[in-house]
N, CA, C and O of each residue as an XYZ file, in Angstrom:
364
protein
N     117.871    116.226    -10.773
C     118.006    117.190     -9.555
C     116.616    117.216     -8.453
O     115.601    117.697     -8.957
N     116.503    116.754     -7.042
C     115.391    117.122     -7.006
C     115.206    118.612     -6.336
O     116.189    119.139     -5.814
N     113.835    119.340     -6.358
C     113.903    120.530     -6.074
C     113.550    120.517     -4.505
O     113.152    119.531     -3.885
N     113.745    121.633     -4.053
C     113.653    122.235     -2.770
C     112.238    122.724     -2.312
O     111.923    123.889     -2.557
N     111.437    121.955     -1.709
C     110.385    123.015     -1.362
C     110.258    123.535     -0.292
O     110.645    122.965      0.728
N     109.563    124.993     -0.269
C     109.587    125.853      0.440
C     108.793    125.688      1.290
O     107.656    125.329      0.981
N     109.112    125.876      2.475
C     108.244    125.915      3.565
C     107.987    127.514      4.188
O     108.871    128.297      4.536
N     106.389    127.759      4.217
C     106.110    128.724      4.522
C     106.725    128.774      6.493
O     106.660    127.977      7.429
N     107.267    130.145      6.307
C     107.592    130.137      7.618
C     106.353    130.871      8.604
O     106.445    132.060      8.910
N     105.406    130.172      8.973
C     104.612    130.847      9.809
C     104.640    130.196     11.036
O     104.847    129.000     11.245
N     104.375    131.234     11.961
C     104.833    130.398     13.539
C     103.484    129.497     13.646
O     102.381    129.788     13.182
N     103.789    128.511     14.262
C     103.044    127.283     14.574
C     102.739    127.320     16.333
O     103.324    126.516     17.059
N     101.826    128.280     16.865
C     101.768    128.173     18.425
C     100.567    126.896     18.479
O      99.879    126.091     17.850
N     100.868    127.330     19.481
C      99.840    125.769     20.360
C      98.381    126.504     20.457
O      98.153    127.574     21.022
N      97.763    125.949     19.999
C      95.861    126.121     20.627
C      96.030    125.786     21.798
O      96.660    124.810     22.207
N      94.953    127.330     22.960
C      95.057    127.176     24.100
C      93.973    126.070     24.360
O      92.975    126.230     23.657
N      93.922    124.827     25.326
C      93.311    124.288     25.557
C      92.210    124.609     26.268
O      92.328    125.329     27.260
N      90.851    124.075     25.829
C      89.713    124.712     26.364
C      89.265    123.738     27.846
O      89.311    122.534     28.095
N      88.936    124.653     28.432
C      88.718    123.985     29.676
C      87.331    123.197     29.560
O      86.211    123.709     29.561
N      87.722    121.527     29.437
C      86.261    120.773     29.654
C      85.369    120.705     30.837
O      85.776    120.069     31.809
N      84.717    121.025     30.862
C      83.192    120.747     32.060
C      82.325    119.705     31.759
O      81.785    119.345     30.713
N      82.306    119.217     33.128
C      81.737    117.809     32.973
C      80.374    117.984     32.757
O      79.834    118.813     33.489
N      79.559    117.313     31.794
C      78.456    117.387     31.628
C      77.322    116.882     32.565
O      77.621    115.846     33.159
N      75.984    117.425     32.850
C      75.636    116.926     33.880
C      74.358    115.907     33.409
O      73.660    116.104     32.414
N      74.251    115.054     34.121
C      73.311    113.721     33.546
C      72.119    114.164     33.858
O      71.749    114.517     34.978
N      71.310    114.149     32.569
C      69.785    114.318     32.336
C      68.911    113.918     33.364
O      67.895    114.483     33.767
N      69.659    112.430     33.892
C      68.349    111.744     34.489
C      68.255    111.946     35.820
O      67.222    111.870     36.485
N      69.759    112.304     36.356
C      70.008    112.582     37.727
C      68.805    113.482     38.143
O      68.251    114.086     37.225
N      68.236    113.682     39.654
C      67.337    114.197     39.725
C      67.749    115.079     41.034
O      67.814    114.469     42.102
N      68.114    116.888     41.015
C      68.905    117.495     42.328
C      70.090    116.830     42.387
O      70.685    116.796     43.465
N      70.662    116.154     41.168
C      72.159    116.078     41.307
C      72.491    114.455     41.818
O      73.568    113.873     41.951
N      71.205    114.040     42.021
C      71.338    112.797     42.897
C      70.930    111.423     41.743
O      70.016    111.505     40.923
N      71.764    110.290     41.900
C      70.641    109.426     40.796
C      69.421    108.778     41.518
O      69.500    108.402     42.688
N      68.354    108.671     40.813
C      67.099    108.085     41.455
C      67.182    106.744     41.493
O      67.827    106.198     40.599
N      66.482    105.842     42.642
C      66.741    104.455     42.933
C      65.762    104.022     42.726
O      64.965    104.937     42.932
N      65.099    102.936     42.352
C      65.886    102.820     41.225
C      65.915    103.216     39.652
O      64.857    103.448     39.067
N      67.076    103.281     39.038
C      67.497    103.491     38.143
C      66.200    103.366     36.933
O      66.139    102.344     36.249
N      65.208    104.470     36.749
C      63.970    104.211     35.625
C      63.853    105.319     34.931
O      63.652    106.411     35.463
N      63.988    105.104     33.452
C      64.130    106.361     32.892
C      61.832    105.963     32.020
O      61.525    104.971     31.359
N      60.951    107.007     32.381
C      59.823    106.889     31.867
C      60.039    106.981     30.456
O      60.696    107.903     29.973
N      59.394    105.853     29.602
C      59.361    106.175     28.116
C      58.274    106.641     28.046
O      58.098    106.986     26.878
N      56.894    106.984     29.017
C      56.031    107.991     28.787
C      56.464    109.128     28.202
O      55.979    109.600     27.174
N      57.608    109.710     28.994
C      58.318    111.125     28.864
C      59.377    111.698     27.517
O      60.582    111.947     27.532
N      58.443    111.772     26.482
C      58.803    111.862     25.317
C      59.780    113.209     25.395
O      60.921    113.050     24.962
N      59.369    114.720     25.991
C      60.447    115.388     25.830
C      61.765    115.267     26.120
O      62.681    115.792     25.487
N      61.868    114.520     27.150
C      63.083    114.196     27.905
C      63.984    113.361     26.474
O      65.033    113.757     25.967
N      63.081    111.985     26.032
C      63.489    111.137     25.360
C      63.945    111.551     24.025
O      64.910    111.006     23.490
N      63.108    112.745     23.332
C      63.254    113.678     22.387
C      64.921    114.380     22.337
O      65.583    114.445     21.301
N      65.399    114.879     23.732
C      66.487    115.457     23.812
C      67.770    114.294     24.027
O      68.920    114.727     24.101
N      67.551    113.026     24.108
C      68.478    112.059     23.714
C      68.577    111.404     22.591
O      69.334    110.435     22.529
N      68.047    111.695     21.815
C      67.892    111.304     20.389
C      68.340    112.216     19.556
O      68.094    113.403     19.772
N      68.927    111.896     18.681
C      69.309    112.957     17.110
C      68.438    113.182     16.106
O      67.283    112.873     16.400
N      68.650    113.765     14.645
C      67.732    114.416     13.994
C      67.151    113.102     13.257
O      66.005    112.959     12.832
N      68.121    112.258     13.213
C      67.941    110.861     12.453
C      67.102    109.783     13.312
O      66.566    108.766     12.871
N      67.118    110.361     14.965
C      65.820    108.957     15.282
C      67.036    108.320     15.821
O      66.659    107.193     16.141
N      68.496    108.449     16.140
C      69.432    107.710     16.446
C      69.425    107.894     18.247
O      69.205    109.035     18.651
N      69.663    106.780     19.308
C      70.057    107.009     20.425
C      71.396    107.958     20.832
O      72.448    107.319     20.805
N      71.523    109.380     21.206
C      73.201    109.913     21.580
C      73.585    108.690     22.090
O      72.930    107.788     22.613
N      74.740    108.811     21.852
C      76.272    108.571     22.963
C      76.330    108.946     24.162
O      75.845    110.048     24.415
N      76.842    108.278     25.090
C      76.909    108.737     26.439
C      78.080    109.855     26.298
O      77.927    110.759     27.119
N      79.033    109.987     25.588
C      79.459    111.276     25.459
C      78.689    112.575     25.295
O      78.844    113.549     26.032
N      77.826    112.512     24.248
C      77.316    113.680     23.797
C      76.063    114.216     24.886
O      75.687    115.388     24.901
N      75.575    113.299     25.656
C      74.194    113.280     26.222
C      74.888    113.402     27.864
O      74.056    113.500     28.765
N      75.813    113.400     28.114
C      76.464    113.332     29.331
C      75.687    112.506     30.623
O      75.261    112.888     31.713
N      75.726    111.163     29.927
C      74.752    110.067     31.040
C      75.952    109.288     31.349
O      76.981    109.222     30.676
N      75.629    108.591     32.683
C      76.726    107.766     32.929
C      76.243    106.398     32.551
O      75.043    106.434     32.825
N      76.453    105.508     32.191
C      76.621    104.095     31.940
C      75.433    103.620     32.152
O      74.852    103.120     31.189
N      74.676    103.659     33.650
C      73.623    102.849     34.006
C      72.392    103.504     33.723
O      71.332    102.884     33.650
N      72.547    105.453     33.468
C      71.756    105.832     32.934
C      71.258    105.612     31.518
O      70.131    105.423     31.059
N      72.515    105.701     30.954
C      72.354    105.159     29.510
C      71.790    104.043     28.903
O      71.388    103.984     27.741
N      71.774    102.983     29.906
C      71.339    101.445     29.542
C      69.713    102.304     29.839
O      68.987    102.468     28.858
N      69.342    102.701     30.934
C      67.940    103.032     31.225
C      67.276    103.745     29.891
O      66.207    103.409     29.382
N      68.077    104.719     29.476
C      67.588    105.664     28.644
C      67.011    104.835     26.977
O      65.971    105.060     26.357
N      68.019    103.965     26.674
C      68.151    103.022     25.822
C      67.008    102.080     25.997
O      66.232    101.676     25.130
N      67.039    101.794     27.295
C      65.209    100.466     27.205
C      64.640    101.955     27.150
O      65.221    102.405     26.162
N      64.038    102.715     27.525
C      63.105    103.875     27.859
C      62.275    104.037     26.103
O      61.166    103.751     25.651
N      63.719    104.731     25.469
C      63.557    104.398     23.974
C      63.385    103.516     23.185
O      63.270    104.010     22.064
N      63.323    102.692     23.175
C      62.926    101.227     22.648
C      61.908    100.746     22.906
O      61.445     99.937     22.101
N      61.164    101.066     24.141
C      59.660    100.963     24.517
C      58.942    101.939     23.870
O      57.904    101.640     23.279
N      59.419    103.244     23.907
C      58.398    104.325     23.044
C      58.650    104.162     21.784
O      57.968    105.032     21.245
N      59.174    103.622     21.022
C      59.495    103.186     19.521
C      58.283    102.248     19.655
O      57.221    102.496     19.085
N      58.462    101.233     20.375
C      57.286    100.377     20.284
C      55.982    100.819     20.515
O      55.176    100.498     19.643
N      55.720    101.222     21.097
C      54.476    101.653     21.529
C      53.887    103.287     20.578
O      52.839    103.926     20.679
N      55.049    103.481     19.753
C      54.582    104.896     18.916
C      54.140    105.667     18.984
O      53.093    106.042     18.457
N      55.427    106.570     20.284
C      55.292    107.775     21.117
C      56.553    108.544     20.031
O      56.379    109.714     19.692
N      57.744    107.804     19.568
C      58.543    108.840     18.965
C      58.601    107.421     18.172
O      58.277    106.271     18.469
N      59.242    108.124     16.872
C      59.589    107.425     15.449
C      60.766    106.709     15.506
O      61.838    106.902     16.080
N      60.338    105.844     14.789
C      62.274    105.009     14.835
C      63.095    105.825     13.908
O      64.297    105.836     14.176
N      62.732    106.480     12.924
C      63.739    107.441     11.935
C      62.892    108.595     12.146
O      61.716    108.744     12.479
N      64.023    109.501     11.797
C      63.819    110.940     11.944
C      62.970    111.303     10.921
O      62.051    110.659     10.415
N      63.527    112.804     10.586
C      62.649    113.345      9.402
C      63.298    113.152      7.938
O      62.694    113.541      6.938
C-alpha cells in the first residue's frame, strides 16, 4: 500500500510584487543622450562602475544602459584594457 504524504497546511500567499523603477543610463548627460555616442576610455572611474569585481563588463540589465550606450561602453572598456588603464582580470 502506498503511503499518503502529509502536506503542511501553510497558507500560501502571493508575494507582493515590487515596483520596478527604470534604471538611469549612466552615460546620459542631464537625461539626454550625447551625440555622437562616445564614452571616453580615459574615464576610469566610470568604466570601473560598469565592470564587476572579476573585471567583466556588466550586462545591460544590471548597468541600465541602452543598447547604443552599451556598445560604446564595451568599446571603451576594451580600449582602456589595451592601454593598461584597467585590468583584464579582477582581484
